[in-house]
C-alpha positions in Angstrom: 2.6 -12.8 11.5 0.4 -15.0 9.4 -2.7 -13.1 10.2 -5.4 -12.6 7.7 -7.8 -10.6 9.2 -7.6 -7.7 11.9 -11.2 -6.2 13.4 -10.8 -2.3 12.7 -10.7 -1.3 16.4 -8.2 -4.2 17.3 -4.5 -4.1 17.4 -1.2 -5.8 18.6 1.0 -3.7 20.7 4.8 -4.5 21.1 6.2 -2.8 23.9 10.1 -2.7 25.2 11.5 -1.7 28.4 14.0 0.4 26.9 13.6 2.8 24.0 15.7 2.2 20.7 15.2 2.2 17.0 12.6 0.0 16.2 12.6 -1.7 13.0 9.6 -4.0 11.5 8.9 -5.7 8.0 5.8 -7.4 6.7 7.1 -11.0 5.9 4.3 -13.4 6.4 1.8 -10.7 6.9 -1.4 -11.2 4.9 -3.0 -7.8 5.4 -1.8 -4.3 5.1 -1.1 -2.4 8.5 -0.7 1.3 10.0 2.6 1.0 12.1 2.3 3.6 15.0 5.7 4.0 16.7 5.0 5.4 19.9 7.4 7.4 22.3 8.0 6.2 26.4 5.7 8.4 27.5 3.1 7.6 25.1 3.2 10.2 22.6 2.9 9.0 18.7 6.5 9.6 17.3 5.7 8.5 13.5 3.0 6.4 11.8 4.0 4.1 8.7 0.3 4.0 6.9 -0.6 1.2 4.9 2.4 -1.3 4.8 3.0 -3.6 2.2 2.1 -7.3 2.9 4.6 -10.0 2.4 7.4 -7.0 1.9 10.7 -7.5 3.5 11.4 -3.8 3.1 12.5 -2.4 6.6 9.8 0.0 8.2 11.8 1.9 10.9 10.8 4.2 13.8 13.1 6.9 12.7 14.2 7.5 16.1 14.4 5.9 19.6 10.6 4.6 20.6 9.4 2.3 23.1 6.4 0.9 21.3 4.9 0.1 18.0 0.9 -0.4 17.8 -0.2 -2.4 14.5 -3.6 -1.8 13.4 -5.5 -2.4 10.4 -4.4 0.1 7.3 -6.5 3.1 7.2 -7.6 3.1 11.0 -5.1 6.0 11.9 -6.7 8.0 9.3 -10.4 6.9 10.3 -9.5 8.1 13.9 -7.6 11.1 12.8 -4.6 10.0 14.5 -1.2 12.2 14.2 2.4 12.6 15.5 2.1 14.1 18.8 -1.1 12.6 19.8 -0.9 10.8 23.1 -1.8 6.8 23.2 -3.3 5.6 26.9 -2.4 2.1 27.9 -1.0 0.9 31.2 2.3 0.3 29.8 2.8 4.3 29.2 1.8 5.1 32.8 -1.0 7.2 34.1 -2.1 10.4 32.4 
């Protein structure tokens, strides 16, 4: 919240111990984001692209996931990210 810029190849990872239906919103967020909802094994479940700054509309994972990666809007398309792709991070374990 309150971020006014986001480097194109940076992001914020929200990781949780137990999978559940995650809901987010954009209150107090100045920039549009792509929200990448990630399953426990690191596979992308869904991507909410170009979320609306300052919106209180709920953005839901639409299924039980273990993490959300927020990146600047448009990055998911720039790197060709899609549902089913694998995110590599120590939170998701080894390859």
